[in-house]
N, C-alpha and C positions, 0 to 999 in steps of 0.2 A: 734434655731439660725435664726436671720433675714437674708434675702437674699437681697443683694443689687444689683438688676438687673434693668437695665433702660428699657429693653425690654423683652418680653416673652422669656423664656429660661428653660433649665433643669440643675439642679445642683445635682450630685450624691455624696452622702457621705456614707461611710462604717462605721458601728458601730459593732465592734466585741463583741458579747455577749457570747463567748465561751472562753474568755481570762482566762488562768489558768487552770492547770490540776494537777493531782497528779502522781508523778513518785516515788512510794515508793521504797526505796533501803535500804537493810540492809547490811552495809559494814562489819559487823562482826569484828569490830575493838576494840581490848582490850588494855587497859592501865596497865602498870606496872611501878613501882618505885623501884630502886635497885641501890647498889653500883656496880661499875665495875672497872676493872684495867685501862681501857682508855675510850675515847669517849667524845662527848661534854657533859658538865655538866648543869644541870638545864634548859635543853632545850629538850623536847620530840622529839625523832627521829622515823620516819616511818620505820618499819622493816616488811618485807614480807616474808622472808626466813631465814632459819638457817644460811645460808651463809652471808646474811645481818647482822645478829646478831654477827656472828664471826668477820666480817671485821670492824664493828662499835665498839663493846665493848669488843673484845678480847675473850680469851677462858674462860671456867669454872674453877674456882680454888678450891683446896681442903681446903685451909685455911679459917678459920671462916665459913666453910660449905657454902661457896659462891656458889657452884654448885646448891644449891636449888633454888637460883634466876634464874640462866642461864637456867638450865634444865626444870624449870617450863614454861619459855618463849618458849623454844624449843619445849616442848610438846604441847603448844597451836597451835604453827605454823604448826605442823604436820597435824592438822585438816583443814587446808586451810584458817585460818583467817589471819588477818593483825594486827599489833601492833603499838602503840605508846609507846615507852620506854623511860623513863626519868632517866638519871643517876644522882643521888642524889648529892647534894653539901656536903662539909665537911670543917671544920675549918682549917684542916692542909693540904689540898690539895695544891700542887704548880706545876708549870709547869718546865720541864727541860728547860734549856737555856745556852747560852754561852754569856758572856759579863762581865761587871764589876759591874753590879747592884747587890744588896743584894738579897739573895735567898728567904728572906721572903716577898719580894715585887712583885714577878712575879706570877700573877694568871690571866690567861686568860682562861675562862671557854668555850668559844665557839666561832664560827665566829660571832655571834650575839653580844657576849660580847665584842669581839675585836673592833667592829664598835661602840658600846656604849661608850667605853673607848676613842674613838677618834683616834685610831691608823690607821684607814683607810685614814686619811688625815695628820697624824703627826708620827714622828719616835717614837720609844720607846727608852728612854734614858738608856744607860748602857747596852742594849740588842741588840746583833748582829743577833741571831737566837732564837726562842723559839719554844718549842713543841706545836703542834696544840691543845692539851688540857691537863689537869693536870694529875699527876701521874708519878711513876717512870719508866713507860714502855718505854719512850724515852731516858733514861739515857744510854749513850754509843753510841747512833747514832751520826755518824760523818757527818758533813757538810762541803764539800770541795768548795772552792771559788777561781776563778782565774780571773785576768783581764790583761790589757796591761801594767803592771807596767814597764816592761823592754822589750827590743827587742833582745838585745845581751848580751852575757857574754864575756868580754875581760880578758884574762889571761895575767897578767903583770909579768915582770921579777922581780919585787920587791913587797914587801907588800904595799898595798895602804896606810897604816898608815905611813910607812917611807917616802912616796912620799907626805905626807899631803893631800891626796885626801879624800874628804868627800862627803857625799850624798847631792846633790843640786848643785854641781859645774857643770860648762859647760865642754863639751868635744867636741873637734873639730879634724878633720883629712882631709887633702888635698884630693880632688877628681881630680886633675888636670890630664887630659889624659884620665880619665874614659869615656867610650862611652854610651851616652844615646840614646837608640833606640826610635824613634817616629813612627808615621804612615807613612810607606813608605820613611822615612828618618832617618838619624843618626846625632848626634852632639857630639862634644867633650866638656866635662865639663871643667870649668877653675876656679871653686871655691873651697868651702870646705864643709864638712858636719858638721852639728851642732847638738849636743844632750845634754842630761843631765844625770848625775850619779843618778840613782834612787835606788841603793843599792849596798852594799859591803858585800862580803862573810866574815864570822867570822873565817873560818878555812882554807882559801886559799888565793891566790893572786888575786882573781877575783873580778872584779867590774861589775855591771849591768848598762847598758845604755840604754837610750830611744832615738831613732832618731827623731828629731824635724824639721829640715829644711835644705835647701841647700842655702848657701850664696855665691853670686857672685858680687863682688864690694860692693856696698851699698844697694844691694837688696837681701831680704831674701824670698825664696819661701817654703812654708810649704810642706813637703813630708812625705811619710809614708815608713816604713822599708820594704824592699823587699828581702826575703831570696833568694840569688843567682841572685839577680837583680842588680840595679844600686846603690841604696841608702842603703849602709851598711858600718860599721866600719870594715876594712880589718886588717888582721894580718900583722906583718912585715912592718907596715907603721907608721911613726912618728905620734904620737898622743899627743895633748896638753890638759892639764886640766886647766881651768881658774876659776878665782873668780867671784863674781857678778859685778866687773868693767871690766871683760874681761881680767884681768892681768893674765898671765900665772903663774901657781903654780907648775906644773910638767909637763915635756915632757919625754915621754917613747914610746917604740915600744912593742905593745902586741905580745906575743908570738904565741897566738891562739886566735881565736874567735869562739864562739858557739852560735847557735840558743837558746835564753833563754827559749822560750816556749817549745821546744822540750826536755829540760832538766827537766821539771817540772813533778811531779807525786804526786798522792794522797797517803799519807802514812797511812797504816791500822795497827792494832795491830799486825797482822802477817806480819813482814816486806817482806816476801818473796812473799806477794800477792799485794805489791803496784801496783797501777794503773797509767800508763802514761797518762798524760792529753791529749796527741796527739792521742790517741787511742779513746778518747771520743767525742772531738770537735776539730774545727779548731780554730786558734789563735783569741782571742778577739781583736777587734779593735775600729772602730768608725762606729756607725750605720748611715744609710742613713738619719734618722730623725735628728740626731745630725749634720751630715755634712751639711745638707741643712740650718742649723741654725748657722753655723760657730762655732761649738763646736767639741771637739776631745776626743777620748779615753773613751767613755762612756760605751762601752759593757763589759760584764762579764758573766761567767758561774758559775752556783751553781748546785752541785750534792750531793744528800742525800744518805747515805750508811748505811746498817745495818752491822756495823763493828763486832758486837759480835755475830750476828745471833738471837738476842732476839726477833726480830719482825718476821722474816720469817723462823727462824731455820737454815739458811745457812749464815755463817759468810762471810762477804764481799760482800753481794748481793747489787747491786745498786737499790735502791728504786725508785729514781726519778731523772731526768736530766732536768734543766732549763737553756737553752742555748740561748746566743745572747740576754740577756735581758740588760736593760739600766739604769744607774745611775740617768738619768734625771727624775724628778718628773712628767713632762708632757708627757714624751716620748710614742709613739704609734707605733705599726706595721700598723695599719690602723685605720680609725675612729671608736672609740668604742672598739678598741682591745689595752689596754695598755701594753707597753713593760717594763715600770718601774719596777724595780727588786722587790720592795715591793708589789706593786699592782698585778704583774704577778704571784708572789709565793703565794699571797692570794688567787687568783683565781684558781690556777692549783695544788697546792700542798696538799697532804693529810696528811702530817707529820709536817710541820713547818709553822711559821709565820717568815718574815723577819722584823727586828726591826730598826736598823739603821747602819751605816756604821762601819766597824771594826775600832779599834783603830790603830793608827799609819800610817794613810793615807800620802802617799808621793806625794809631788808636782811634776809634770811631764811637766812643761812648764814655759817659761820665759815671762816677760812682753814685750810688743812691745815697741821699741824705735826708735828714728830717725836714729840711726846707729846700724845696726844689729850685728856689730863687737864688740860692747860693751854692747848689750842688753842681760845681763845675770842675771838680777834681777828676782827671783823666783815670780811666781804669788801668790796672797794671797786669792783669791776666788776660791778654787778648790773642795769644798765639794760636797757630793753627795746629792741627793734629793732636787735639786733646778731646776728651769726652765732651759731647755736646750736652752739657747741663749748665744753664744759667751762665753762658758765656756770650759776650759781644765780641765777635771775631774781628781782629784788625784787617785793614784793607791794604791792597797793593796797588790798586787803580788799573789802568790799561798799560800793558807793557808788551813790546814785541822783542823777543830774545832770539838769539842766534846761536846755534849750536856750533862748537869749534873744538880743536884739539884732538880730533880722531887721528889715530896713527895706523899705519899698515905694518906689514912685516919688517920693512927696512927702517921703521921709525920715522917715515916721511908721511906727507900729507897729499901727496899726488900719487894717484893709483896707476899712472902711466909711466912712472920712472922705474929703472931697472932695480930689482930687488923687491919691489912693492909686493909681489906675490911669490916670493921664494922664502919658505919658513925655515929651510934646512932640513936634511935627510933625517936627522934624529927626531924631529916633530912629526914627520910623516910616519916613521916607524912607531912612535909612542901611540900615534892614532890607531894603527892597525893591532896593537896590542890589546886595545879596548875591546876587540871583537874575538878575542880568545876565550871570552866567558860564554859558554854555550847556554847557561841558564838565563843569561840576560838578553843576549841577542841571537835571534834565530836567522841565519844567513845560509845561503847555499853556495854562492860564489864570492870570491875575494877578487876584485879587480886591481890590477896594478895601476891603472890609470895612465898618467903621463910617463914617458920614458926619456924625457929630455934631461938626463943626467949623463955624467961621464960613465965610461964603461964600468969601473969598479963600483961606483955608487949604485948604478942601476942593478948590478948583480947582488949587491948587498940588500937592496930593497926587495928584489925578487926573492931571495933566500928567506928574508924575514916573513914575507907573505906566505910563503910555503910553510914556514915553521908554524905559523898561526893555523893553517889549514890542517896540519898534520896533528897539531895539539887538539883541535876541535874534533877531527875525524868525521865530520858531517858536511864539510865544505871544501871546494875545490878552487885552487889559486889559478889565475889566468895571467900569463907574464907574456910580455912583448919585448923585442930587442931594444937597445938603447938607440936613439935617434941618429948619432953619428956613424952607425954602422952603415947607414944608407946615404946620408948627405951631410954636409957641413954648411949650414947657412947661419951661423951665429953672428957674422958681420953683415950689416945692411949693405946691399949692392954687390954681395959676393956670395957664391954658392958653389960648392964643389959636389958633384954627384959621382959616386963611386960605380965602378963596373960591376956587372953581375957576379963575375967570379969573385971579385973583392968583397962584395957584400956577402956572398955565400961564406967565404972565409971568416968574415967578421961576425957573422951570426952564429956560426958552429963554434968559434972561439969563445964568444961571449957565454953561450949556453953550457959550455964545458965546465964552467965554475958554478952553474946553478945546481942546487941539491937534486938528486935523483929521488923521485917520489911518485907514488900513484895519486897523490892528492894535488897535482899540479899539471897544467896544460901550457905547452910552449907554442907560440905561433911565429909566423916568419917575417912579420914587418909591419908596414904602415899603409893605410889607404890614403886617397886624395878625395876630399869631400868639401862641399860647400858650406861656408860659415855665413848665414843669412844676416848675422848681426854686424859684420864688417864688410860684407858683399865682396868676399874674396874666398879662394880655395885654400885649403889647409891640409898639411899632412898630419894624420891623426893615427896613434897606435890602434892595432886590431883586437886588443884584448877584451874590449867591450863587446865587439861584434861576435867574437868566439863565444863568450859567455852568453850573448844574446841568442845565438844558434841553439845552445842548450836549452835556454828559457822558452824559446819557441817550440822546441821538441817536446818540452813538458806540457805546453798548452795544447798542441795538436796531436802528439803521440804519447809516448812514455819515456821515462828517463833512460831506459835500457836500449832505446833506439840510437843509432849512431847520428851524431849532428852533422856529419860530413856529406859531401856528394851534392849532385844536382838536385836531388829531391828535397834535402833538408839543410844543405849547407850554403844556400846563397847569401851573400853578404850585402846588406842594405846600404843605401846612401853613399856609394862609392862610385867616383868616376873612373878612377884607375888606380894601380898599385905603385908604390915606390919601387917595389921589387917584385918581379913576375918570374919566378924560377922555372927554367925549362926542365925537361926530363932528367937531365944529367945532375942539375943542381937539386932537383927534388929527391933523387936517390940519395944523395949526400945528406940532405937535411932530414929525412925520414929515418936513416940509419943513426942519426944523432939525436932522435926522439923529438924532432921539431915537425910541426904540422904546417905543411905549405898551404899558402893562400894564393890561389891562381886566377888568371883571367883565361876563361875557356870560350872560344867563339861559339855563339848560340846558346851558351849557358850562362854567361856573364861571369862575374867574380864569385868564387866559391871556395869554401874550406875543402881542402883536398887531402885530408888527414885526420885520424882520429885516435892518436897515440896520447897516453898520459906522458909524464916526464920521468917515468921509471927506466932505469938504464939496464934492466934485465929482461930477458924473455919471460913472459908470464901472462896469464889471463888478465892480470890487472895492468898490463900496459896498454889497454884499450879503454877509451872514455866511457863507452857504454857499459862495460863491466864494472868499473869502479863506480859509476853513478848507480847502477842497479843494486850493488851491495850497500851503498849509502842509503838508498831508498828502503831496502829491506831492513837494515840495521835500525834506521830511525822509527820505522814503524813498528817493529817487534819490540824495541826497547820502551817505546811509548805505552804498548800493551802490558809489558812486564811491570810497569811502574804501579799498575792497578792490583798487581798480586803481592807487592811488598807488604810485609808485616802480616800477611795471612798465614794460617797453618801450613806447614809443609807436608800436606798429606795428599792422598789420592784425589780428593775433591778439587783442591787447589790446582794440582797438576793436570787434571782432565779438563778442568775449565780453561786453563791456559792453552792447552793443545786445541780445544774447540774453537778458540779465538784465532789461533794462528792458522790452522789448516785451510779455512776458506779463503783466507787472504792470499796464501801461497798458491793455492789452485787458480785464484783470479789472475795472479801475475803469470802463472804458466799458460793460462788460456790466452793471454795477450803477448805470447812468445817471449816471456821474460826468462823462461827456463824450460828444459826439456822435460 
């Protein structure tokens, strides 16, 4: 570089010839595609513990032997690895919801899908609330909502219909003589209280009224209801109900007045367990954000309840409370913290999406006029989800809504019926294809999961998973034999267990059609483990455990150590094996590239082979060799990316060598190479 110096001087420039280094990390991440009763669909979720698995995807189910998927994942997690689990899609999956929309139209697979559909900026037509993801799991969940539809209940001496009182009428009552307390002063009011009829009881003489303003002469001052304060409709005081021209329709004297909010409760299936709203939250009114913009009555509360106990096991459990949220589309608690009810619920809820305002919104405000004594024309622009500027938002009152219409993979609403957790092989295959993108998903192991398929379907799935592993070239597929190679227990009360020789023949015959590859590992069967959710023992495929042995190896040793044997190959959470091959059977299995899992007295159940699924004699027919090269290739390729677009000169090449050599020496020092 030329130096532009007018006089003698020194210019110091630094050139970093050590840029780049290798930080090899084996995350021991396993990918699994499976059907589940709940959870985001077609979007991999990071699962690190069994508790994560339970909270995200629900419990293992007996139907369709779904527990094979779930317990395979649980088995892998027990070894210390992490997972990316994808709940596969299904043609019949639908979300539970409440609203007027058709049940066939509500499918929101995940938060990402919600945004893709444009619901983050637009309402969902015909849907007030929808379950967070598809399935029947949310059917029966109740969503209670309340806003400031009314302030008081006036109990009249006659029925409202006999007095020709209707919703939307004005209501007035003299405040003459009532004392207003100020700051260090008091004053006597000389006008009347103005409100609107916002509801009428269907089984009593009660009307619900909303306090709007105080009128004195030709001046109206907006006021809010104050229980026990100044601005309220009193009992035993003459009260007028007027039409939109301010003409009196009825004059009567309420027998009693009650606080409307204090009378509201959440109705559950067990009526004895109804929950009063005033034990959950304070009365909703007008938020500070709305008040600063001359808007009113934007606040509401939303509560999510496990009415039947299907989610928590305890009927009536409050799952979530979303309090003091706003109907205004632009409302915020503070900058970057939206309080709009739809946005807030999207960000905060684990169970529901908010779609659009409930039907039957009631107007709770009058248009401004030159003369407040005749200004009783109802406002026309009171809808929710609009900008909070000079809007008097309409009210819905207190409602308890029930989610329904959620559908499982078989288009049914009962998760325990046959087919409810059977999506079809093509859906499982499509899910695994998602993991072929190495740039988007960093995975080390691909688990087959359940092997509860017929022989041909199981082999087809195995070959597809191997194909994804070979395409990636940085992951290994773990495959188990199909269930019926060992036993046939498809009919309740009937089970056929094959002999050891028959099982050996079945397993070898099955794997004969599985692709020969160095990116696959084949195991010999099933283990017998305890299912704490159903309090029974289950037969579960071993592919999760074999991958788990590799993950444990990464944590305790290095990928190039063999995962087999008594030192590193012990199988966790296994009571016994469905198939414990003897020496003769093991010889046949090993020659057919199958890794036996055996019970060894004094050692327990262990992996007793370390072959890949490669059908030829090669250094790559060993698990540790294949994993060593994946480890090296991943680390070196990551370092090479830092050299892209640099000059292809001696400096660049020397820098690359300086990065690689220390890494390779470290691998060598830990017995990775000679």
